[in-house]
C-alpha positions as CSV (number, residue, x, y, z in Angstrom):
1,X,-13.9,19.9,-18.5
2,X,-11.7,22.5,-17.0
3,X,-10.5,24.9,-19.7
4,X,-9.1,28.4,-19.5
5,X,-8.9,30.6,-22.7
6,X,-9.2,34.3,-21.8
7,X,-6.9,36.8,-23.7
8,X,-5.6,39.6,-21.8
9,X,-5.9,37.9,-18.3
10,X,-3.2,35.6,-17.0
11,X,-4.2,32.6,-15.4
12,X,-3.2,33.7,-11.7
13,X,-5.5,36.7,-12.2
14,X,-8.2,34.7,-13.4
15,X,-7.9,32.6,-10.2
16,X,-7.9,35.4,-8.0
17,X,-10.9,37.0,-9.6
18,X,-12.9,33.7,-9.4
19,X,-11.8,33.3,-5.5
20,X,-13.1,36.9,-5.0
21,X,-16.5,35.8,-6.5
22,X,-16.6,32.3,-4.8
23,X,-14.3,31.8,-1.8
24,X,-14.5,28.0,-2.3
25,X,-13.5,28.3,-6.0
26,X,-9.9,26.9,-5.6
27,X,-11.1,24.0,-3.4
28,X,-13.8,23.1,-5.9
29,X,-11.4,23.1,-8.8
30,X,-8.8,20.9,-6.9
31,X,-11.6,18.6,-6.2
32,X,-12.7,18.5,-9.7
33,X,-9.3,17.9,-11.0
34,X,-8.7,15.0,-8.5
35,X,-12.1,13.3,-8.9
36,X,-12.6,14.0,-12.7
37,X,-9.0,13.4,-13.9
38,X,-6.6,11.8,-11.2
39,X,-8.9,9.1,-10.1
40,X,-9.8,7.8,-13.6
41,X,-6.1,8.0,-14.6
42,X,-5.3,5.9,-11.4
43,X,-7.7,3.1,-12.3
44,X,-6.6,3.1,-16.0
45,X,-2.8,2.8,-15.0
46,X,-3.7,0.3,-12.2
47,X,-5.6,-2.0,-14.8
48,X,-2.6,-1.5,-17.4
49,X,0.3,-2.3,-15.0
50,X,-2.0,-5.2,-13.4
51,X,-1.4,-3.9,-10.0
52,X,-4.0,-6.2,-8.2
53,X,-2.1,-9.1,-9.7
54,X,1.4,-8.2,-8.2
55,X,2.3,-9.8,-4.9
56,X,4.6,-8.4,-2.2
57,X,7.5,-10.2,-1.3
58,X,8.5,-11.6,2.4
59,X,11.7,-10.6,3.9
60,X,13.4,-14.2,3.1
61,X,12.1,-13.9,-0.3
62,X,13.7,-10.4,-0.9
63,X,16.9,-11.4,0.9
64,X,17.2,-14.7,-1.4
65,X,16.6,-12.6,-4.5
66,X,19.2,-10.1,-3.6
67,X,21.7,-13.1,-3.0
68,X,20.8,-14.4,-6.2
69,X,21.7,-11.1,-8.0
70,X,24.9,-10.7,-6.1
71,X,26.4,-14.2,-7.0
């Protein structure tokens, strides 16, 4: 879990300090955020909104839907 709670050091200085200790620190943290938080959230949202069950419309179908909405 990512967590920052250091009194007396702002977050930017904290990142600079960690980057000076490990040149890849920011890349590692970005990857951690993406793989540990964003990917699972994407799966949860896809399931919730049933993205797999949504079918795309063809051009004719889109035109007919727009015409129905206009008239």
